[in-house]
C-alpha positions in Angstrom: 31.0 -144.8 -78.1 27.5 -143.4 -78.3 25.0 -143.0 -75.5 21.6 -144.5 -75.6 18.9 -141.8 -76.2 21.4 -139.0 -76.3 19.4 -137.0 -78.9 18.1 -133.5 -77.9 14.5 -134.6 -78.5 14.7 -137.3 -75.9 15.7 -134.8 -73.1 13.4 -132.0 -74.0 10.3 -131.3 -71.9 7.0 -129.9 -72.8 6.7 -126.2 -72.3 3.0 -126.4 -71.3 2.0 -125.0 -68.0 0.4 -127.9 -66.0 -1.6 -125.5 -63.7 -3.0 -123.7 -66.7 -4.1 -126.9 -68.4 -5.6 -128.2 -65.1 -7.5 -124.8 -64.7 -8.9 -125.1 -68.2 -10.0 -128.7 -67.7 -11.7 -127.8 -64.4 -13.4 -124.8 -66.0 -14.7 -126.9 -68.9 -15.9 -129.8 -66.7 -17.3 -127.4 -64.2 -19.7 -126.0 -66.8 -21.5 -129.3 -66.7 -20.8 -131.0 -63.4 -19.9 -129.8 -59.9 -19.6 -126.1 -60.8 -19.6 -125.1 -57.1 -16.4 -127.2 -56.5 -14.6 -127.0 -59.9 -15.2 -123.3 -60.4 -13.2 -122.1 -57.5 -10.5 -124.7 -58.2 -10.3 -123.4 -61.8 -10.0 -119.8 -60.5 -7.2 -120.7 -58.1 -5.3 -122.9 -60.6 -5.7 -120.2 -63.3 -4.3 -117.5 -61.0 -1.3 -119.7 -60.1 -0.8 -120.5 -63.7 -0.7 -116.8 -64.6 2.1 -116.4 -62.1 4.1 -119.1 -63.8 3.7 -117.6 -67.3 7.2 -116.2 -67.4 8.7 -119.5 -66.7 6.4 -122.1 -68.3 4.2 -120.1 -70.7 0.5 -120.9 -71.2 -1.0 -117.5 -70.6 -3.9 -118.2 -72.8 -4.8 -121.4 -71.2 -4.5 -119.9 -67.7 -6.7 -116.9 -68.7 -9.3 -119.2 -70.3 -9.4 -121.4 -67.2 -9.7 -118.4 -65.0 -12.6 -117.0 -67.0 -14.4 -120.4 -67.2 -14.0 -120.8 -63.4 -15.6 -117.4 -62.9 -18.4 -118.4 -65.3 -18.9 -121.6 -63.3 -19.3 -119.8 -60.1 -21.6 -117.1 -61.6 -23.7 -119.8 -63.3 -24.1 -121.7 -60.0 -25.2 -118.5 -58.1 -27.7 -117.6 -60.8 -29.2 -121.1 -60.8 -29.4 -121.0 -57.0 -31.2 -117.6 -57.1 -33.7 -118.9 -59.7 -34.3 -122.1 -57.7 -34.9 -120.1 -54.5 -37.2 -117.6 -56.2 -39.3 -120.4 -57.7 -40.1 -122.0 -54.4 -37.0 -124.1 -53.8 -36.0 -127.5 -55.0 -38.2 -130.5 -55.5 -37.3 -134.0 -56.5 -39.8 -136.1 -58.3 -39.1 -139.8 -58.1 -41.3 -142.5 -59.3 -44.5 -142.6 -61.3 
């Protein structure tokens, strides 16, 4: 009698590190939106992903997410310094 879905492919799991992937996604999205929030999240998730490399792999994804998170934070700080040196922020609404 054969078992339903007893093939080895049905029981195998992906070897991708979820924290590394999440770090990479937060780093990429943080370059465009919410860098002050997503940058530190990408850094933390990348560091945690690097700790799990021995078990789950994904060292490249974790390092990329970590670097992008750092770039997000540095970019935010640079933009804030430029905005502060040019007289602050101003919103123009209307015509």
